[in-house]
C-alpha positions, 0 to 999 in steps of 0.5 A, spaced: 386 908 176 382 910 170 376 906 170 371 905 175 370 899 179 363 895 180 361 892 187 357 887 188 350 886 184 353 891 179 353 897 184 358 902 182 364 903 187 367 909 189 374 909 192 374 915 197 381 913 200 387 908 198 392 906 202 399 903 199 403 898 203 410 898 199 414 891 201 421 890 201 425 886 196 424 879 198 430 876 201 429 869 198 424 865 194 422 858 195 417 853 193 415 848 198 411 841 198 408 838 204 404 832 205 399 832 211 395 826 214 389 829 215 385 836 214 386 838 221 394 838 221 393 842 214 389 847 217 394 848 223 400 849 218 396 854 214 394 858 221 401 858 223 404 860 217 399 866 216 400 868 224 408 868 222 406 873 217 410 869 212 408 873 205 406 868 200 405 868 193 400 862 193 398 856 197 393 850 195 391 844 198 390 838 194 386 831 196 388 824 194 382 825 188 385 831 185 392 828 186 390 822 182 387 826 177 393 831 175 397 824 175 392 821 170 392 828 165 400 829 166 402 822 164 399 823 156 
């Protein structure tokens, strides 16, 4: 790290200790799309995934309004 970093409100940050965790190579890569009928079921699924220590590259939630907007834009 050759440049300083800035904390909240523009305060200069100083790293006094850095820990590096090296992860093993992934055994598999997969993409999953899941549909949930309510937000509580979605929240529970996310909690279960996190507690299972599954390494994720990303996770996002889209409600019906967002899905409809994406479909409208992708049809052009």
